[in-house]
N, C-alpha and C positions, 0 to 999 in steps of 0.2 A: 754656468751654467752652458754657456756658450765655450765651443771646444773645434769648431766643425774648420773655420779657418783663420790666419792672421790676415787674410783680406780685410775679414769684416770688421777688424780691431775699431778704435775711433782712432782718431789723428790725436797724438800729444798736445797739452796745451802750449810747449813753444812752436809749434808750427802752424797750429790759430794764430797766435801773438805777431808772430813774424808775418802772415798774410794779412796783418791787418797792419802792420806798420809798412808794409809795403806799398798799399793803399793810398798811391800817390801818384803825379804826373812824372812819368820817366819816358828812356827811350822806348820804343815800340820792341817787339820781337825778342833777342837776346843782347841790344846793346846798353843794357839796363846795368846802374851799379853792383847788384847783386850779381848778374851771370856774371860781371867781368871781374869779378873775386872770386870764381871756383879753382881758375888752374889754381892757381897763388895758394888757397884754403886747402883742396887735396893734393899739390906739393908736397905745403908742410906735414901732411897728414902721411904721406906715402914715402916722405924725407929724398921725391926727386920730382923733376920737372916733368908735369905730365900736363894735357887738353885736356878739358872735360864739357859735355855738352849736356842739359840735361833733357830729358825725357818725358814723355808723360806717360807710362807702362814700361813694365820689363819686357814688354812683345819689343814693343819698340828700340829698348834698348841692345835686346839679344841682337836682331834682327839689321838693324844696322850694326851692330860690330861687326859680324857675318859679311854683310855685305862686303864692309871694309876690307876683311882676311879671305875672299871668296869671290872667284871671278864667275859668274853666269855656268862658263861649262865646266868650274869645279864641284869638288865635292868637299865635305866636312864630315868628319868621322864624332862621334856622340854616343852616348849610351845608351842602349834599347828604352829605357825607359826614361829617356831626358823629356825635359819639360818642353825646348825645341820639338822633338819629333812629335810629343802627344799631347803636348795643350797648348800649340798656338796655334792650330788652325791651318798648318802650311804657309804659316807667315815667312820664317825663313825662306822658303822656297820662293817667293814673292818676293820678298824684297831682295834677295837675290837675284831676280831675273831666272832661277831656273835651276840653280845651284843644287847638288842630291845631296842628301842625309845618307851616309854609311853607317850602320849600328854595328855598335860593338858590345859584349858579354862582361859581365863584373858583377861581383855582389854587392850587395846595397847600393845597388846604379854607381858604385863607382869602378873608374876605367884604371888600368895601368898602363906601363909601357906595352907587357907583354901583350894586354889584348887589342890593343891598336894597333904594333906591328900583327894582329892575325886578321885583321880587316886589309890595311893597304898591303902587303906584302902577295895579295892573291891579286893585285892590280896591275896587268902587264901596262908596261912602258910603250903603249901606242895611242892613237888618235883615235882610235874604237873604243876604248875604256874610258872613263871620267876618271881624271885625278887629284887626288888630296890635294886640297889647298890648307886647311886647317883642323887643329881639333877644341872642339867645345867639352867642358868642363863645367859641373857645377857645385859651388860647394856655400852651404852644406846642399848634399844629394836630395833627389826627392823622396829617399826613406829617410832622410835626418841622418847623415854619415858624413863626416867631417875630413876632407884632404887636411893633413900637415903636412907643412913646408918641405919636408924630403920627398914627399910621394908628389905633391903639384913640380918639383925640384925635378924630377922624375922624368915626369913625362914632358916638361919643359925641355929637357938635352934631348931625348927623342924629335922634340917639333924641331927643336935649332939642327940637326944633325940631319932631317928630310926636307928641310927645308920649308915644315909646316908653320901658320900661326898657329897662338894658342891664346883661345877666350875661356875667359871664365863667367858661366852666369853665377852672378852672386847675388840672387833676391832674398837667399840668408846669411850673407855674406858677414855680417855682422855678427848672427850666431858662430859663425864660423871664428870669428876672430875672438868670440870671448870664448870656445870652448878651448882653445891652442892656447890663446893668452901670448897668440905671436905677433909680431909687428906686421901690420900690414904688409908693408913692402917683403917681407920675408913671403907671405904666399900668394904675393902676385908678377910684380915685376923680377924682383930679382929670382925668382924662383921659375920666368922666362916666362909670364903672361905678356902678351900685348894688349887686350881690352877686358876691362871688368865691367859687368853692368853691373853697378852697386846700387843694390836695392834699400830702400827707403819707406815705399809704401807698408809693406808687411809689420816693418819694427815702427809702423808711429808717425808715417808720413803721411801726406793726402792724395797725392796727385802728381808726386815725383817722385824719378829717376834719376841717378848720373851713369851716366857712359863714360869713363875713364878710359883714356888713350895713353896707356905708355911710350906706344911706337907714336910721339908725335906727329909724324908724316902722313899718318890716315886721316889726321881729321879733316883736313881740308875739306877731301871731296864726300865726306861724311856729312859736314854743313849743307851741299847743295841734296845727298840722298834727303835729307831732313826736311827740307824746302819740298822737294820732289815727293815726297809722303804724305806730307798734309800734317807734320806733325811739329810745325819750327810755330809754335803760337804766339799770338800777338801780343800777350800779356804775360811774355816767360821769366815776368819777374815774379810772378808769385809763384813759380817751381822752383827758380834759383831759392828765394827769401827760403822755403820751407827745409830744402837740403842743408842750406846755413847755418840754419837755427838747430839741425839737431845733430851737425857736428859741433855748435859751440857746447861748451863744456862735458863734451864724450856724451849726447845724450844717445848716441845712436846706436854705442857699446853697454852702456846703463840698461837701456831698453832691452835689448838683447841674453844681455846677462840677468835679470829677471824672468823674462820669460824663458829661457834654458834653465833657471834652478827650478819654473814651477812643473819644467816637464820632465826634468829628474825625479821630484817628489810623485808625479806618477808613475815613472818607470820602476820607484822602487817597492807601491803599490802595486803595478802589474806581475813584477816576479817573473819565475818562468813562461806567464803568458805572453812575455815581449816577441814581438820578431825579428827585430834588431837592434842592436846596442843605439841607447839613445845618448847622441850627442848634441843636437843643438833642441831645437825648441818641435819637436814633433815626435809623437810616439805612436808604434803600431802594435796592437793588444789583438791576440787571437782569442774571440768569443764567439759561441755559436749564438744562433738568430735567439734561441729565445731571452738568453741574458743579453744579448742588444737593445732588444723591445725592453727587458726590463728594465736596462738603465735610462733608454726613452720616455718610460714610465715616470719616470722619478725626476723626471727635466733637464737631463744631459743632453747637449746638441754635437752630433762629432757626422763625420763621413766614413759611408760603407764601403773599404777599398779594395775585398776583394772577398769571397762565399770567406767566412769565420773569421775574418780581420777588419778592426776598425781602425783612422787613424785619429788619434787626437792631434790638434794642434794647441798650445798655448802662447797667448799675446803678451804683449810689452804692458800691457797693465791688469794682468790676471795677478791679483796679491792670491799667498796662500791662504790665506781665509777662503777664498772664492775657490781656488783650488781642492783644496782638501774632503769636499763633499763628495767627489767624484773619485780622486784617491780611495774615497773609503767604503764608497759603492765598491768600485772595481777590487779592492782586499775580501769584501764581503762575496765575493761569487763561489759557487763551489769549486 
């Protein structure tokens, strides 16, 4: 009955087992054997050498990445509805020590090269104007739409041509990979991404996200920023262990596929009520206030996104049997 947020989902059993297995004496901070294994494990996944830092939240991963890509006097182009703009309480500006977010438009919270150039081409190259240094995109987006490799590559090419860094907020990166069936490399570094915030918490993790640097020269200064921000946990092995456990046997991908399949079931039930195509695990549905009340009276929990619109999020652990009652209730609406 719970469709409010995948942030509320339980941690998957493999993660809990990994935390218990890591509950032994080891080196503190990130010197432990679990943390030391991250670079190689993600390198194998992405088919290239990477540098990886664990963080305790997606906001931390996003903001450390942006601070690595943009100086305090610079600017970051993102969508008007991006999480870094609307849901991180000014953290990007805080961690970058004042960098400005430049807001672009785009259907379903997706950016395109044309939308980005509409923003940056208005900025005169002089000391009185904040200059763009990075672009941040979200995959899957805040409305559950997914960038394909060619779409990321088009933005990556623009970023390279304009001398901009490219960050991907991948809070639901696993869901994007599950939808596209693309190699993780093709959605990231091969398409020009410099840094990825690889989300695990929404997908069955407990307290760990991975900040993956494809530009490895960015990691050294970020280690200091992580410490200075109070994000270098003394028992970091528990975070690294969670991430490694989800990489084992591709649990991260299996969980995302399950959540996507559940969302597709709800999408079929919603039919013409859908606000956006369903490409990941979020479903946005048009319902009147009395219809939303009727669904809640049946015990279903969800988020009122906008007037006449609700958001349903399917989690990795929700079976078809758990989802079917809501699908039937939506289909039964007049």
